[in-house]
C-alpha positions in Angstrom: -39.6 36.6 8.4 -36.8 34.4 10.5 -34.2 32.3 8.7 -34.6 28.8 8.6 -31.6 27.0 10.8 -29.1 25.0 9.1 -27.9 21.9 10.2 -24.5 21.6 11.1 -22.2 19.6 8.5 -22.7 15.4 9.6 -19.0 14.6 10.4 -18.2 10.9 8.6 -16.2 8.2 10.7 -12.4 8.2 9.2 -11.6 5.0 7.2 -8.4 4.8 9.6 -8.6 4.3 13.5 -6.7 7.1 16.0 -3.2 5.4 16.4 -1.4 7.3 13.5 -3.5 8.0 10.6 -2.2 9.1 7.6 -1.1 12.8 8.5 -3.8 15.4 6.6 -0.7 18.1 6.8 1.2 15.8 4.8 -2.0 14.8 2.8 -2.5 18.6 1.9 1.3 18.9 0.9 0.6 17.4 -2.6 -0.4 20.2 -5.4 -1.4 17.3 -7.5 1.3 18.5 -10.2 1.8 15.1 -11.6 5.4 14.9 -11.7 5.8 11.6 -9.8 3.5 10.1 -12.7 6.5 10.0 -15.0 8.4 8.2 -12.1 6.3 5.6 -10.8 6.5 2.2 -12.2 2.9 1.0 -11.3 1.2 4.1 -12.9 3.9 3.4 -16.0 3.1 -0.1 -16.1 -1.0 0.4 -15.8 -1.8 4.2 -16.5 -4.4 3.5 -13.7 -4.3 7.3 -11.7 -4.9 5.5 -8.6 -1.9 3.0 -9.0 0.0 6.2 -8.6 1.0 8.6 -5.7 -1.2 11.2 -6.7 -4.2 8.5 -6.7 -3.1 7.1 -3.5 -2.7 10.3 -1.7 -6.1 11.0 -2.8 -7.5 8.2 -1.7 -5.8 8.4 1.5 -7.3 11.9 2.0 -10.6 10.3 1.0 -10.4 7.9 3.8 -9.4 10.3 6.6 -12.4 12.4 5.5 -14.7 9.1 5.6 -15.6 9.1 1.8 -14.3 6.0 1.8 -13.6 2.5 3.7 -10.6 0.2 3.5 -12.1 -1.9 1.3 -10.5 -4.5 -1.0 -10.1 -2.1 -3.8 -8.7 0.5 -1.6 -5.9 -2.1 -0.3 -5.2 -3.1 -3.8 -4.0 0.1 -4.6 -1.9 0.5 -1.7 -0.4 -2.7 -1.7 0.4 -2.0 -5.3 3.2 0.3 -4.4 6.3 -1.3 -4.6 7.7 1.3 -2.1 10.9 2.3 -4.5 9.9 6.3 -3.0 11.1 7.5 -7.0 8.0 9.5 -6.3 9.4 11.6 -3.9 12.5 13.0 -5.6 10.6 14.0 -8.4 8.1 15.9 -6.3 8.6 19.8 -6.3 6.4 20.2 -3.4 8.6 17.5 -1.1 5.7 15.6 0.0 6.8 12.7 2.5 4.9 10.0 0.7 7.4 7.8 2.8 5.4 8.8 5.8 2.2 8.5 4.2 2.2 5.2 2.8 3.9 3.6 5.9 1.0 5.0 8.2 -1.8 3.8 5.5 -0.4 0.4 5.3 0.1 0.3 9.3 -3.9 0.9 9.3 -4.3 -1.6 6.6 -2.3 -4.5 8.6 -4.7 -3.6 11.6 -8.1 -2.9 10.3 -8.3 -4.8 7.4 -9.2 -8.5 7.3 -7.3 -10.0 4.2 -8.1 -13.4 2.8 -6.7 -16.6 4.1 -3.9 -17.1 1.3 -3.2 -13.2 1.2 -2.7 -13.7 5.1 -0.5 -17.0 4.8 1.9 -15.9 2.0 2.3 -12.7 3.6 3.2 -14.3 6.7 5.6 -16.3 5.1 7.4 -13.9 3.3 7.8 -11.9 6.6 8.5 -14.7 8.1 11.6 -16.1 6.2 12.9 -13.5 4.0 14.0 -10.9 7.0 15.9 -13.7 8.4 19.1 -15.1 6.3 19.2 -17.8 8.3 15.8 -19.2 7.8 16.1 -18.3 4.1 19.4 -19.8 3.6 18.7 -22.5 6.2 21.3 -23.8 8.9 20.4 -27.2 8.6 20.1 -28.1 5.3 17.8 -31.4 6.2 17.1 -31.8 2.0 19.7 -32.7 -0.6 18.9 -29.6 -2.7 21.5 -27.0 -2.9 20.6 -24.1 -0.8 20.7 -21.6 -4.1 18.5 -23.7 -6.2 16.2 -24.1 -3.4 15.6 -20.2 -2.9 15.7 -19.6 -6.4 12.6 -22.4 -6.8 11.1 -20.6 -3.5 11.3 -16.9 -4.8 10.2 -18.1 -8.1 6.8 -19.4 -6.7 6.2 -16.2 -5.3 7.0 -14.3 -7.7 4.4 -16.8 -9.9 1.6 -16.1 -7.2 2.0 -12.3 -6.8 1.7 -12.0 -10.6 -1.0 -14.4 -10.8 -3.0 -12.7 -8.3 -2.4 -8.9 -10.0 -3.9 -10.0 -13.0 -6.5 -12.0 -11.6 -7.4 -8.1 -10.0 -7.2 -6.5 -12.8 
């Protein structure tokens, strides 16, 4: 009696494009020990596994395997990472989380269409804060002292971020 021919597994396309996706070798360095959980501020705040480095690494792996796509849930969990890298000092395996989150964020920026208000806010932040002359203003056309203007602007940004965070939860 002849054995039935087995079908080769169907390869799912990755959620990431071919330009510098998160490295599967770096992802596989994570042994899921959980030492990073105690040092992660977002995990401490929300207690959500996917808002921990271990959870985000798992999401990256699922994305590479094509089991999930770059949707709003995936992006929200990646955006929630503060980038403090406290997890790296706690990791006994030496996972290079900074390289993983950097590659994933670049993929998100290239491949995920953000809502218009998010795009405007992000553009404003990235155009103003890295350039001190824009933040402080070399030519003051208003009578508000620069420090007061910056404090008001920063308060507005924080309020928007907090509102979006609680709206998402």
